[in-house]
C-alpha positions in Angstrom: 84.1 160.7 154.3 80.8 160.1 152.6 78.9 156.9 153.3 77.1 154.8 150.7 74.1 154.0 152.9 75.3 150.4 153.3 76.1 149.5 156.9 77.9 146.4 157.9 76.3 144.5 160.8 78.6 143.4 163.6 77.6 139.9 164.5 78.1 140.8 168.2 75.7 143.7 167.9 73.0 142.0 165.8 69.6 141.8 167.5 67.7 138.6 168.0 64.9 138.1 165.6 61.4 139.1 166.8 58.2 137.3 166.3 57.0 140.2 164.1 60.0 139.5 161.7 58.8 136.0 160.9 56.6 135.4 157.8 53.3 134.0 158.9 51.3 131.6 156.6 48.2 133.3 155.0 46.0 130.5 156.3 46.6 127.9 158.9 44.9 124.5 158.6 42.8 123.6 161.6 44.2 120.1 161.5 46.3 117.8 159.3 43.4 116.3 157.4 42.6 119.7 155.8 45.9 119.7 153.9 45.0 116.7 151.8 42.0 115.3 150.0 41.5 112.0 148.2 39.2 111.0 145.4 38.8 107.6 143.8 38.5 107.9 140.0 36.7 105.4 137.7 38.4 104.1 134.5 36.8 105.6 131.4 35.7 102.2 130.1 33.5 101.9 133.2 31.7 105.2 132.8 28.2 104.8 131.6 27.5 107.0 128.6 24.0 107.6 127.3 21.5 110.1 125.9 21.6 112.2 129.1 25.4 112.6 128.8 28.1 110.9 130.8 28.4 110.7 134.6 31.9 111.8 135.1 33.4 111.5 138.6 33.6 114.9 140.3 36.6 116.2 142.1 35.6 118.9 144.6 38.2 121.6 145.1 38.7 122.7 148.7 38.5 126.4 149.6 42.2 126.5 150.4 45.1 125.1 148.3 45.8 121.5 149.2 47.3 118.3 147.9 44.8 116.1 146.0 45.3 112.4 145.9 43.7 110.9 142.9 43.3 107.2 143.5 43.5 105.2 140.2 42.4 101.6 140.1 45.0 99.4 138.3 43.8 96.3 136.5 47.2 94.5 136.3 49.7 93.6 138.9 52.2 95.9 140.7 54.8 97.7 138.8 56.1 101.1 137.7 53.5 103.5 136.3 53.5 107.0 134.9 50.4 109.3 135.3 49.9 112.4 133.2 47.2 115.0 133.8 45.9 116.8 130.8 42.9 119.1 130.1 40.1 117.0 128.5 40.4 116.6 124.7 43.8 118.4 124.7 47.3 117.1 124.3 48.8 119.6 126.8 50.6 118.0 129.8 49.9 119.8 133.1 51.9 117.4 135.3 53.5 113.9 134.9 54.5 111.8 137.8 56.0 108.3 138.3 53.9 106.1 140.5 53.7 102.5 141.8 50.5 100.5 142.4 51.1 99.9 146.0 47.9 100.6 147.8 45.0 98.0 148.1 41.4 98.9 148.1 38.7 97.1 150.2 38.2 94.4 147.5 42.0 93.6 147.3 42.5 95.5 144.0 45.5 97.7 143.4 45.4 101.5 143.5 48.0 103.9 142.3 47.9 107.3 144.0 48.6 110.4 141.8 49.2 113.4 144.1 49.1 116.9 142.8 48.5 120.5 144.1 44.9 121.6 143.9 45.9 124.8 142.2 46.7 122.9 139.1 43.0 122.4 138.5 40.3 125.0 137.5 36.7 124.9 138.6 34.3 123.9 135.9 36.9 122.1 133.7 37.2 118.5 132.7 40.5 116.7 132.9 42.0 113.3 131.9 44.7 111.3 133.7 46.5 109.0 131.3 48.1 106.0 133.1 50.9 104.2 131.4 52.9 101.1 132.4 56.3 100.0 131.4 55.7 97.0 129.0 57.8 94.4 127.3 60.9 95.9 125.8 60.8 98.8 128.2 58.3 100.8 126.2 55.5 102.7 127.9 52.0 101.2 127.2 48.6 102.7 128.1 47.2 101.2 131.3 44.1 103.3 131.5 42.5 106.7 131.3 40.4 108.5 133.9 38.3 111.5 133.1 36.8 113.7 135.8 35.1 117.1 136.3 36.2 119.7 138.8 33.7 121.6 141.0 33.9 123.6 144.2 
């Protein structure tokens, strides 16, 4: 009888997995703090614009992919928010996330934390986070915009 090359494993004869069979991560973080980075953004209305251009906040990309926590100051009280990341001056959504303003800064103001993978951003590019809040009648209303530059 000719075989098809497919062999059935008998569970009693199956070998135990070896360490060499395991998939190893490409990079191993030295400690837990390397897997996350936080940046406090400034509302666009607070950015000083002048003859020398604007001083956009800079988000520095780490060498290895990580989770970035963009801290967004919220002017009104706690509530449900929605943050959308877009390339600057473009209406293309990269990622949208529901948030809540639950963290307090040192001065007692509320902060919403927008978490996203660092590989969603490209070095040398500018981005805008549009923050919306559910308003009266259930409609989403703009709660702020935050523009920043990405650098290594």
